[in-house]
C-alpha positions in Angstrom: -48.4 19.7 -11.6 -48.4 23.4 -10.5 -47.4 23.6 -6.9 -48.5 27.2 -6.7 -52.0 26.3 -7.7 -54.7 25.4 -5.1 -58.1 24.1 -5.8 -61.0 26.7 -5.0 -62.1 24.4 -2.2 -60.0 25.1 0.9 -58.6 22.3 3.1 -60.8 22.6 6.2 -59.2 20.0 8.5 -55.6 18.9 8.4 -55.9 16.4 11.2 -52.8 16.1 13.3 -50.5 17.7 10.7 -48.3 20.4 12.2 -48.3 23.3 9.7 -46.0 25.5 11.8 -43.0 25.3 9.4 -44.7 23.3 6.6 -44.7 24.8 3.1 -46.4 21.9 1.2 -48.5 18.9 2.0 -48.4 16.0 -0.4 -51.9 14.3 -0.7 -51.9 10.7 -2.1 -54.5 7.9 -2.4 -53.6 4.3 -1.7 -55.3 1.0 -2.7 -54.1 -2.6 -1.8 -55.5 -5.9 -2.8 -55.5 -7.2 0.8 -56.1 -5.9 4.3 -53.4 -3.6 5.7 -53.2 -1.1 8.5 -51.5 2.3 9.1 -48.2 1.0 10.5 -47.8 -1.3 7.4 -48.3 1.7 5.0 -45.8 3.8 7.0 -43.3 1.1 7.1 -43.6 0.5 3.3 -43.1 4.2 2.6 -39.9 4.4 4.6 -38.6 0.9 3.6 -39.2 1.2 -0.2 -37.9 4.8 -0.5 -34.6 4.1 1.5 -31.6 4.8 -0.8 -33.8 5.6 -3.7 -33.1 9.3 -3.7 -29.7 9.5 -2.1 -28.8 10.7 1.4 -30.0 14.3 0.9 -33.6 13.2 0.3 -33.7 10.1 2.7 -37.1 10.2 4.4 -35.7 9.1 7.7 -33.1 11.8 7.8 -35.5 14.4 6.6 -37.9 13.6 9.4 -35.1 13.7 12.0 -34.2 17.2 10.9 -37.8 18.3 10.8 -37.9 18.9 7.1 -40.6 16.3 6.7 -43.3 16.1 9.3 -45.3 13.3 10.6 -46.9 11.1 7.9 -50.6 10.7 8.3 -52.4 7.6 7.0 -56.2 7.1 7.0 -57.1 3.7 5.7 -60.3 1.4 5.7 -60.6 -2.2 4.8 -63.7 -3.6 3.1 -64.3 -6.8 1.1 -60.7 -8.0 1.4 -59.3 -4.8 0.0 -58.0 -1.5 1.6 -58.3 2.1 0.5 -57.2 5.3 2.1 -55.3 8.5 2.0 -51.7 9.6 2.8 -50.7 13.1 3.9 -46.9 14.1 4.0 -46.2 17.6 5.3 -42.9 19.0 3.7 -40.8 22.1 4.4 -38.6 21.2 1.5 -38.5 23.5 -1.6 -40.9 23.1 -4.6 -38.6 20.8 -6.7 -37.6 18.6 -3.8 -41.2 18.1 -2.7 -42.2 17.1 -6.3 -39.4 14.5 -6.4 -40.5 13.2 -3.1 -44.0 12.9 -4.2 -43.0 11.0 -7.4 -41.0 8.6 -5.1 -44.2 7.6 -3.3 -45.7 6.4 -6.5 -42.9 3.8 -6.9 -44.2 1.9 -3.9 -45.9 -1.3 -5.1 -46.3 -3.5 -2.1 -47.5 -3.0 1.5 -46.5 -6.0 3.5 -47.7 -9.1 1.5 -50.2 -7.1 -0.5 -49.8 -5.5 -3.9 -50.4 -1.7 -3.6 -51.0 1.3 -5.8 -50.2 4.9 -4.6 -51.2 7.9 -6.7 -50.6 11.6 -5.9 -53.9 13.5 -5.8 -52.6 17.0 -5.1 -49.7 19.0 -3.6 -51.1 21.7 -1.4 -49.2 25.0 -0.9 -50.0 25.6 2.8 -48.9 29.3 2.5 -51.6 29.9 -0.1 -54.2 28.4 2.3 -53.0 30.5 5.2 -53.1 33.6 2.9 -56.7 32.9 1.9 -57.6 32.6 5.6 -55.8 35.8 6.4 -57.7 37.7 3.6 -61.0 36.2 4.7 -60.4 37.0 8.4 -59.3 40.6 7.4 -62.5 41.1 5.5 -64.5 40.0 8.6 -62.5 42.4 10.9 -62.9 45.2 8.5 -66.7 44.8 8.5 -66.8 45.1 12.3 -64.8 48.3 12.4 -66.7 51.3 13.5 -64.2 54.1 13.2 -61.8 54.8 10.4 -58.2 55.0 10.9 -57.4 58.7 11.2 -54.2 60.7 11.0 -54.5 61.0 14.9 -54.4 57.2 15.3 -51.5 56.9 12.9 -49.6 59.4 15.1 -50.4 57.3 18.1 -49.1 54.2 16.5 -45.8 55.9 15.6 -45.6 57.3 19.1 -46.0 53.8 20.6 -43.3 52.4 18.2 -41.0 55.3 19.1 -41.5 54.6 22.8 -40.7 50.9 22.2 -37.5 51.8 20.4 -36.5 54.1 23.3 -37.1 51.2 25.7 -34.7 49.0 23.7 -31.8 51.5 24.2 -29.5 50.5 27.0 -26.6 52.3 28.7 -23.3 50.5 28.4 -19.9 50.9 30.1 -18.8 53.1 32.9 -19.7 56.1 30.6 -23.2 55.0 30.2 -23.0 55.1 26.5 -26.3 54.8 24.4 -26.3 51.3 22.9 -28.6 48.7 21.4 -29.7 45.7 23.4 -27.3 43.2 21.7 -24.1 45.2 22.2 -22.9 42.9 24.9 -23.6 39.5 23.4 -22.9 40.2 19.7 -19.6 39.2 18.1 -19.6 42.4 16.0 -20.4 46.0 17.0 -21.2 49.2 15.0 -19.8 52.5 16.4 -21.9 55.5 15.7 -21.7 59.2 16.7 -24.7 59.8 18.9 -27.8 58.5 20.6 -30.1 59.5 17.7 -27.9 57.2 15.4 -28.5 54.3 17.6 -32.2 54.9 17.6 -32.4 55.1 13.9 -30.5 51.8 13.5 -32.8 50.2 16.1 -35.7 51.3 13.9 -34.5 49.0 11.1 -33.6 46.1 13.4 -29.9 46.8 14.0 -29.4 46.2 17.7 -25.6 46.1 18.1 -24.7 49.8 17.7 -23.0 52.0 20.3 -22.5 55.7 20.3 -19.3 57.5 21.2 -21.3 60.7 22.3 -18.5 63.2 21.4 -15.2 63.6 19.8 -13.3 62.2 22.8 -13.3 58.4 22.4 -14.5 56.7 25.6 -12.3 53.8 27.0 -15.3 51.5 26.8 -15.3 51.9 23.0 -11.6 51.2 22.9 -11.9 48.0 25.0 -15.0 46.8 22.9 -13.0 47.2 19.6 -10.3 44.9 20.9 -12.8 42.1 21.7 -15.3 42.4 18.8 -15.4 42.9 15.0 -15.8 46.6 14.8 -17.4 48.7 12.1 -17.3 52.5 12.5 -20.4 54.1 10.9 -20.0 58.0 10.7 -21.9 60.9 9.2 -21.0 62.1 5.8 -19.6 65.4 6.9 -16.4 67.0 8.4 -17.4 66.1 12.0 -17.8 62.4 10.9 -14.3 62.5 9.4 -12.7 63.9 12.6 -14.4 61.2 14.8 -13.3 58.6 12.3 -9.7 59.8 12.4 -9.6 59.5 16.1 -11.1 56.1 16.2 -8.6 54.8 13.7 -5.9 56.0 15.8 -6.9 54.8 19.3 -9.3 51.9 18.6 -8.9 48.5 16.9 -11.3 49.2 14.0 -11.9 46.5 11.3 -14.2 48.2 8.9 -15.4 51.8 8.0 -18.8 52.9 6.6 -19.8 56.4 5.8 -23.2 58.0 5.3 -23.6 59.7 1.9 -22.0 63.1 1.6 -23.9 65.7 3.6 -26.1 63.3 5.3 -26.2 62.1 9.0 -26.7 58.5 10.1 -29.7 59.5 12.1 -31.6 60.7 9.1 -30.9 57.8 6.7 -33.5 55.5 5.3 -33.4 51.7 5.7 -32.0 51.3 2.1 -29.3 53.9 2.6 -28.2 52.3 6.0 -27.9 48.8 4.5 -26.2 50.1 1.4 -23.6 51.9 3.4 -22.9 49.0 5.6 -22.6 46.6 2.6 -20.1 49.0 1.1 -17.9 49.2 4.2 -14.2 49.3 3.5 -11.3 47.6 5.4 -9.9 50.0 8.0 -6.4 49.5 6.8 -7.3 50.9 3.4 -8.9 53.9 5.0 -5.8 54.5 7.2 -3.7 54.5 4.1 -5.7 57.1 2.3 -5.8 59.3 5.4 -2.2 58.7 6.2 -3.1 57.5 9.8 -0.8 55.3 11.9 -2.8 53.4 14.6 -1.5 53.5 18.2 -2.7 50.0 18.7 -0.5 48.4 16.0 3.2 47.8 16.1 5.2 49.8 13.5 5.8 47.8 10.5 9.3 46.5 9.7 11.3 48.3 7.1 10.4 46.2 4.1 10.3 48.8 1.3 12.7 48.5 -1.6 14.6 51.2 -3.4 12.6 52.1 -6.5 13.9 51.2 -10.0 16.2 53.9 -11.4 14.7 53.9 -15.0 11.6 55.0 -16.8 9.6 52.3 -15.0 9.9 54.3 -11.7 8.6 57.4 -13.5 5.6 55.4 -14.8 4.9 54.1 -11.3 4.9 57.6 -10.0 2.5 58.8 -12.7 0.0 55.9 -12.1 0.2 56.3 -8.4 -0.5 60.0 -8.6 -3.6 59.3 -10.8 -4.9 56.9 -8.0 -4.2 59.1 -5.0 -7.4 59.6 -3.0 -9.5 57.3 -5.2 -9.2 54.0 -3.3 -8.6 52.2 -6.5 -5.8 50.0 -7.9 -4.2 49.2 -11.2 -2.9 45.8 -12.3 -0.2 46.4 -14.9 2.0 44.3 -17.2 5.8 44.2 -17.6 5.7 47.4 -19.7 3.7 49.2 -17.1 0.5 49.2 -19.2 -2.7 49.0 -17.2 -4.4 45.7 -17.5 -7.2 46.3 -15.2 -8.6 48.9 -12.7 -10.4 47.7 -9.6 -11.6 49.0 -6.3 -9.1 48.5 -3.5 -11.6 46.5 -1.5 -11.8 44.0 -4.5 -8.0 44.0 -5.2 -7.2 40.7 -3.4 -9.9 38.8 -5.2 -9.2 40.5 -8.6 -5.4 39.7 -8.4 -6.0 36.1 -7.3 -8.4 35.5 -10.2 -6.4 37.3 -12.8 -5.7 35.2 -16.0 -3.1 37.6 -17.3 0.5 38.0 -16.2 0.6 40.9 -13.7 4.0 42.4 -13.3 3.1 45.2 -10.8 0.3 46.2 -8.5 -0.2 49.9 -7.8 -2.9 51.0 -5.5 -4.2 53.7 -3.1 -4.0 51.8 0.1 -1.9 50.0 2.7 0.2 47.0 1.6 -1.0 44.1 3.8 0.4 40.6 4.6 -2.4 39.0 2.6 -1.7 41.2 -0.6 2.0 40.3 -0.2 1.2 36.6 -0.1 -1.1 36.7 -3.1 1.3 38.9 -5.1 4.0 36.4 -4.4 1.9 33.4 -5.5 0.9 35.3 -8.8 4.6 36.1 -9.6 4.2 39.9 -9.2 7.5 41.7 -9.2 6.4 45.1 -7.6 3.7 45.9 -5.1 3.3 49.7 -4.9 1.0 51.2 -2.2 0.5 54.3 0.0 2.0 52.8 3.1 3.3 49.4 4.3 1.4 47.6 7.1 2.5 45.0 9.5 4.4 42.7 7.2 5.8 39.7 9.1 7.1 37.8 6.1 8.3 39.3 2.7 9.1 36.9 -0.2 12.5 37.4 -1.7 11.3 38.0 -5.2 8.7 40.7 -4.4 9.6 44.3 -4.2 7.5 46.6 -2.0 7.4 50.3 -2.7 5.5 53.2 -1.0 4.6 56.7 -2.2 7.5 58.0 -0.2 9.9 55.7 -1.9 8.7 57.2 -5.2 9.3 60.7 -3.9 5.4 61.4 -3.6 3.2 62.4 -0.8 0.8 59.6 0.3 
């Protein structure tokens, strides 16, 4: 049975069935060799399907959670026999709805009477609604007297822009431009200016706040300590300067940048979401920019003197290749590169590595998480630009920085 296919004749009346969240409606015919009533049929449906399909497709549980709507039964008795129809609204997916429909056909008794239930059709309610929309749109189109002109399009855009401007709020003692969800959201996005907030609002992002200048307001600093914070700056020199200051004074978790030469206020929806998806942990960015945050305690001296042999020279050479790339090398005991990965994927790549990794060399900050994963995988050397706040260092793991190798981070 093709669930995407509807008969040409549309369903005109759905009785009491609530189609608000319904995707499909199972239509079935029922016949019994005796006189039965609606409660008997409903009871048989629940009773004889109980435990048949497991807990996930138990009818009672599905109805409690709203995934199955109210079961409608219309039945008539004549000459000692009963005939009627059953309608079951479903918001399950296509496959689960088909399984549930098949289960209805296993019901062979209603009360003391033998019964036969057959599925007549499964209606895709969304197709029905779509047809109604098309039909109504045609009617509306016929009644339109004036064509949509460029002037009316401009009016529409002007109204939309006015609505977006209404959504902008002022937050904190500095009255910073912000989206309406900045107070209640668990995460915030820090941008440079008011126009950036408006552009994010345009595409449904309502938890942005602007710094409005290169001097970071105290409100931004306080918010960053309370919420998961992503800095989203322009892809130019000005954006880098603001990013540097934010990384020093605020508690930043992630960094996203607009494409080179572009500003956040001019990005398309696709560019905005791509930039936010590709955000990088702040610690890695700090390492590449050689920034020490004022909001974090200085890490303990956990580095190890470098090996005094040709292995150290190979480490220096590989680290020099990686500087400024935000990439990482997994190397074997002979310092041969096994795999190259992006720093943001390093933890997962190391954890899932099937080969023996002797050293990890990467353009970023050595974090506690990387230390723990390296120890679990039996890594001997962990080589990074800087060492973060390491509270516990395993005895068998040696930590090296660019400085230890005689290089500039």
